PLY file of the C-alpha trace (Angstrom):
ply
format ascii 1.0
element vertex 90
property float x
property float y
property float z
element edge 89
property int vertex1
property int vertex2
end_header
56.06 30.84 -67.31
57.68 28.17 -69.41
56.66 24.53 -69.04
60.16 23.53 -67.88
60.01 26.16 -65.13
56.58 25.00 -64.02
57.65 21.37 -63.91
61.16 21.47 -62.47
61.01 24.60 -60.30
57.60 23.47 -59.08
59.23 20.21 -58.01
61.99 22.18 -56.22
59.35 24.27 -54.42
57.75 21.01 -53.26
61.07 19.39 -52.33
60.87 16.77 -55.08
63.41 15.72 -57.70
62.70 16.41 -61.37
64.58 17.02 -64.59
63.70 18.57 -67.93
66.00 19.94 -70.60
68.73 22.05 -69.03
67.12 22.29 -65.58
67.28 19.81 -62.68
65.91 19.70 -59.15
67.28 17.29 -56.55
64.53 18.39 -54.18
66.92 20.57 -52.18
68.99 22.02 -55.02
68.09 23.60 -58.36
70.52 23.52 -61.29
70.49 25.31 -64.64
73.11 24.08 -67.13
74.74 22.24 -64.19
75.12 25.53 -62.28
73.60 25.63 -58.80
71.10 28.54 -58.72
69.02 27.65 -55.64
69.37 25.53 -52.54
67.35 24.72 -49.46
69.37 24.64 -46.23
67.68 24.06 -42.87
64.33 24.96 -44.41
65.53 28.28 -45.87
65.85 28.89 -49.61
68.94 30.66 -50.93
69.39 31.78 -54.54
72.21 32.90 -56.83
72.45 33.66 -60.53
75.68 31.57 -60.60
77.37 34.38 -62.51
74.88 34.26 -65.41
72.65 37.28 -65.96
70.55 35.52 -68.58
66.82 35.63 -69.23
66.65 31.87 -68.64
68.29 32.20 -65.22
65.85 34.98 -64.35
62.92 32.85 -65.57
63.91 29.85 -63.42
64.53 31.98 -60.31
61.17 33.72 -60.76
59.48 30.32 -60.51
60.70 29.93 -56.91
58.19 30.85 -54.22
58.88 34.31 -52.79
61.25 35.36 -55.59
60.71 38.23 -58.00
63.73 39.07 -60.16
63.56 41.86 -62.72
66.07 43.88 -64.69
66.34 47.59 -65.36
69.23 49.24 -67.21
71.34 46.05 -66.95
70.91 45.93 -63.14
69.08 43.04 -61.49
66.58 43.58 -58.71
65.41 40.93 -56.24
62.05 41.65 -54.64
62.50 45.35 -55.42
66.08 45.75 -54.13
69.21 45.92 -56.28
70.95 42.54 -56.31
74.38 41.52 -57.59
73.43 37.85 -58.11
75.42 36.50 -55.15
73.93 33.98 -52.71
71.09 35.40 -50.64
68.32 33.93 -48.52
64.78 34.65 -49.69
0 1
1 2
2 3
3 4
4 5
5 6
6 7
7 8
8 9
9 10
10 11
11 12
12 13
13 14
14 15
15 16
16 17
17 18
18 19
19 20
20 21
21 22
22 23
23 24
24 25
25 26
26 27
27 28
28 29
29 30
30 31
31 32
32 33
33 34
34 35
35 36
36 37
37 38
38 39
39 40
40 41
41 42
42 43
43 44
44 45
45 46
46 47
47 48
48 49
49 50
50 51
51 52
52 53
53 54
54 55
55 56
56 57
57 58
58 59
59 60
60 61
61 62
62 63
63 64
64 65
65 66
66 67
67 68
68 69
69 70
70 71
71 72
72 73
73 74
74 75
75 76
76 77
77 78
78 79
79 80
80 81
81 82
82 83
83 84
84 85
85 86
86 87
87 88
88 89
């Protein structure tokens, strides 16, 4: 896991603000290149790839507790189930 992911996504997991490079946590929202990729609403975490199927997006999402995103034959899988990248609670 990259240092930025550890720092900023770790802060998001703990509900704290942090910023490093292209990634920012407000404590309840996680942004990559100013695109919202995760949010906490009423204690539940929701994620999205914000339309970007990049390795960096996958890396940041994988840093979130309870999230495992992988790719096979250009398809993304979230916790073992095919996922189109749209908003979903985890």
